[in-house]
C-alpha positions as CSV (number, residue, x, y, z in Angstrom):
1,M,39.2,-36.5,-150.1
2,T,36.0,-35.0,-151.4
3,Q,34.3,-32.6,-149.0
4,A,30.7,-33.1,-148.2
5,R,28.2,-30.4,-149.0
6,P,27.4,-28.3,-146.0
7,R,24.1,-29.1,-144.4
8,Q,21.8,-26.7,-142.8
9,T,18.9,-27.1,-140.5
10,G,15.6,-26.2,-142.2
11,H,15.1,-25.3,-145.8
12,P,16.5,-21.8,-146.6
13,R,13.4,-20.9,-148.7
14,S,11.0,-21.7,-145.9
15,R,13.1,-19.8,-143.4
16,L,13.2,-16.7,-145.6
17,L,9.5,-17.0,-146.3
18,Q,8.7,-17.2,-142.6
19,L,10.9,-14.1,-141.8
20,A,9.4,-12.0,-144.6
21,T,5.8,-12.8,-143.9
22,P,3.9,-10.8,-141.3
23,P,2.4,-12.8,-138.4
24,G,-0.8,-14.6,-139.5
25,G,0.0,-14.0,-143.1
26,M,1.8,-17.3,-143.9
27,V,0.4,-19.1,-147.0
28,A,0.3,-22.9,-146.5
29,D,2.2,-24.8,-149.1
30,D,-0.7,-27.1,-149.8
31,S,-2.8,-24.1,-150.9
32,L,-0.3,-23.4,-153.8
33,P,-0.5,-25.0,-157.2
34,C,1.8,-27.9,-157.8
35,L,5.4,-27.2,-158.8
36,A,4.9,-28.2,-162.4
37,E,2.0,-25.8,-162.7
38,R,3.9,-22.9,-161.2
39,L,6.9,-23.5,-163.4
40,G,4.5,-23.8,-166.4
41,R,3.4,-20.2,-165.7
42,L,6.9,-19.0,-165.9
43,F,8.1,-20.9,-169.0
44,G,7.0,-19.5,-172.4
45,L,7.4,-21.2,-175.7
46,G,10.9,-19.9,-176.2
47,D,11.9,-21.0,-172.7
48,T,10.5,-24.5,-173.4
49,M,12.5,-24.8,-176.5
50,N,15.7,-23.7,-174.7
51,L,14.9,-26.3,-172.0
52,D,14.4,-29.0,-174.6
53,A,17.8,-28.0,-176.2
54,A,19.5,-28.2,-172.8
55,L,18.1,-31.7,-172.1
56,A,19.5,-32.8,-175.5
57,F,22.8,-31.0,-174.9
58,R,25.9,-33.1,-175.6
59,G,29.2,-31.6,-174.5
60,G,32.6,-32.2,-176.0
61,Q,34.6,-35.3,-175.5
62,P,34.0,-37.2,-172.3
63,A,36.4,-36.0,-169.6
64,T,37.3,-37.2,-166.2
65,V,35.9,-35.0,-163.4
66,Q,38.8,-33.2,-161.7
67,S,38.2,-33.4,-158.0
68,A,40.8,-30.7,-157.3
69,V,38.9,-28.2,-159.4
70,I,35.6,-29.0,-157.6
71,E,37.3,-28.7,-154.2
72,Q,38.7,-25.3,-155.2
73,L,35.2,-24.1,-156.1
74,S,33.8,-25.4,-152.7
75,R,36.5,-23.4,-150.9
76,E,35.7,-20.3,-152.9
77,L,32.0,-20.7,-152.0
78,A,32.9,-20.9,-148.3
79,T,35.2,-17.9,-148.6
80,T,32.6,-15.8,-150.4
81,R,29.9,-16.8,-147.9
82,Q,32.0,-15.8,-144.9
83,A,32.9,-12.5,-146.5
84,L,29.3,-11.7,-147.2
85,I,28.3,-12.7,-143.7
86,R,30.9,-10.2,-142.2
87,R,29.4,-7.5,-144.4
88,I,25.9,-8.3,-143.3
89,H,26.8,-8.2,-139.6
90,G,28.1,-4.7,-140.2
91,Y,24.7,-3.5,-141.4
92,G,23.5,-0.4,-139.5
93,V,26.8,0.4,-137.8
94,E,27.4,3.6,-139.8
95,T,23.7,4.3,-140.5
96,E,22.9,4.6,-136.8
97,Q,24.9,7.8,-136.6
98,Q,22.2,9.5,-138.7
99,D,18.6,10.4,-137.8
100,P,17.2,7.3,-136.2
101,A,13.6,8.3,-137.2
102,A,14.4,8.3,-141.0
103,F,14.1,4.9,-142.7
104,E,15.6,5.9,-146.1
105,P,19.3,5.7,-145.0
106,Y,18.7,2.2,-143.5
107,L,16.9,1.1,-146.7
108,N,19.7,2.4,-148.9
109,A,22.3,0.6,-146.8
110,W,20.2,-2.6,-146.9
111,L,19.6,-2.4,-150.7
112,T,23.4,-1.9,-151.2
113,L,24.1,-5.1,-149.3
114,Q,21.3,-7.0,-151.1
115,R,22.8,-6.0,-154.5
116,K,26.2,-7.1,-153.3
117,I,24.8,-10.5,-152.3
118,A,23.0,-10.9,-155.6
119,A,26.1,-10.0,-157.6
120,A,28.5,-12.2,-155.7
121,T,26.3,-15.3,-155.7
122,R,25.5,-14.8,-159.4
123,Q,29.1,-14.5,-160.2
124,L,29.9,-17.7,-158.3
125,R,27.0,-19.6,-159.9
126,D,28.2,-18.6,-163.4
127,K,31.8,-19.7,-162.5
128,V,30.6,-23.1,-161.3
129,R,28.5,-23.6,-164.5
130,K,31.5,-22.6,-166.7
131,T,33.7,-25.1,-164.9
132,M,31.1,-27.9,-165.1
133,K,31.1,-27.6,-168.9
134,D,34.7,-28.9,-168.9
135,Q,34.0,-31.8,-166.4
136,G,32.2,-34.3,-168.6
137,Q,28.9,-34.6,-170.5
138,N,26.7,-35.2,-167.5
139,L,27.9,-32.0,-165.6
140,A,27.9,-30.0,-168.9
141,R,24.3,-30.9,-169.5
142,L,23.3,-30.0,-165.9
143,A,25.1,-26.6,-166.4
144,E,23.0,-26.0,-169.5
145,L,19.8,-26.8,-167.6
146,D,20.7,-24.6,-164.7
147,S,21.5,-21.7,-167.1
148,V,18.0,-22.0,-168.7
149,F,16.2,-22.1,-165.4
150,D,18.3,-19.2,-164.1
151,H,17.6,-17.0,-167.1
152,T,13.9,-17.9,-167.2
153,M,13.2,-17.3,-163.6
154,A,15.5,-14.2,-163.2
155,G,12.6,-11.7,-163.4
156,Y,10.4,-13.7,-161.1
157,T,13.1,-14.1,-158.4
158,S,14.0,-10.5,-158.6
159,Q,10.4,-9.5,-158.0
160,C,10.2,-11.8,-155.0
161,F,13.4,-10.5,-153.4
162,S,12.3,-6.9,-154.0
163,H,9.3,-7.5,-151.7
164,I,11.6,-7.8,-148.7
165,S,12.4,-4.1,-148.6
166,K,8.7,-3.4,-148.1
167,V,8.6,-5.9,-145.2
168,L,11.6,-4.1,-143.6
169,E,9.9,-0.7,-143.9
170,Q,6.8,-2.0,-142.2
171,R,8.9,-3.5,-139.4
172,F,10.9,-0.3,-139.0
173,Q,7.7,1.8,-138.6
174,A,6.1,-0.7,-136.3
175,L,9.1,-0.9,-133.9
176,R,9.5,2.8,-133.8
177,T,5.8,3.5,-133.2
178,S,5.7,0.8,-130.5
179,S,8.7,2.3,-128.8
180,E,7.2,5.8,-128.8
181,Q,3.7,4.9,-127.7
182,S,4.3,2.1,-125.2
183,P,8.0,1.7,-124.3
184,E,8.9,-1.5,-122.4
185,P,10.3,-1.0,-118.9
186,G,14.0,-1.0,-118.7
187,T,14.5,-0.3,-122.4
188,Q,16.6,2.5,-123.8
189,P,15.4,4.9,-126.5
190,G,17.5,3.4,-129.2
191,D,16.8,-0.3,-128.4
192,W,14.1,-0.6,-131.0
193,L,16.6,0.5,-133.7
194,H,19.1,-2.1,-132.6
195,R,16.4,-4.7,-132.8
196,Y,15.4,-3.6,-136.3
197,C,19.0,-3.9,-137.5
198,E,19.3,-7.4,-136.1
199,E,16.1,-8.4,-137.9
200,A,17.3,-6.8,-141.1
201,Q,20.6,-8.7,-140.8
202,T,18.7,-12.0,-140.2
203,L,16.7,-11.4,-143.4
204,L,19.9,-10.8,-145.4
205,L,21.4,-14.0,-144.0
206,A,18.3,-15.9,-145.0
207,E,18.4,-14.4,-148.5
208,L,22.1,-15.3,-148.8
209,D,21.3,-18.9,-148.0
210,V,18.5,-18.9,-150.6
211,R,20.7,-17.4,-153.3
212,L,23.5,-19.9,-152.6
213,E,21.2,-22.9,-152.8
214,P,21.6,-23.3,-156.6
215,V,25.4,-23.1,-156.2
216,L,25.3,-25.7,-153.5
217,G,23.2,-28.0,-155.6
218,L,25.5,-27.8,-158.6
219,L,28.5,-28.5,-156.4
220,E,26.8,-31.4,-154.8
221,A,26.2,-32.8,-158.3
222,C,29.9,-32.3,-159.0
223,H,30.9,-34.1,-155.8
224,N,28.5,-37.0,-156.6
225,E,30.1,-37.2,-160.1
226,V,33.5,-37.4,-158.5
227,S,32.3,-40.2,-156.2
228,D,30.9,-42.2,-159.1
229,S,33.9,-41.8,-161.3
230,P,36.2,-44.9,-161.4
């Protein structure tokens, strides 16, 4: 039996945007240009030609979608996600033994985890695309389209994700300053640091969900193709 795609409450992009935006700094979606206009700013002439070629892509001979292969990819996604979540929940455990007033060790640990998440999700996305190219013309064409979008938007997405480290530094300094100037009754000296680590973990979990969205979308298309196959 084909497994259904895991559903989550709320859109991962919106959740990450809310977490990474300072209070009062949220930009309303209706103030942004339409999706087509925003994409048009990212796609140059060469990208447009690649997109046109992907839309016209014709794979090899028609093939029956193999549900067992798709199920294996779904299990691999779940396993990868759980492994990354365990790594994220360990953030700050070793770093807390160092100088709590220095942000750099926490930033380095966070960047290491962010790179791990990016590499693991990219590898999984590439593997799903490669598999789709052998699962019939419809999925092969979708894999080509996803490859074009992924390549074209790589620089933009990398720039967006890099902004999160700046948000973390601001939050680190704000929590430390607040603890030193006006500590809350009943709190311990290191409580602010534990709170920062929890918030940093929450941001990493939100980023993980965002980075997995394309993989989930590709697998959902595969599941739908299995369902539609005679």
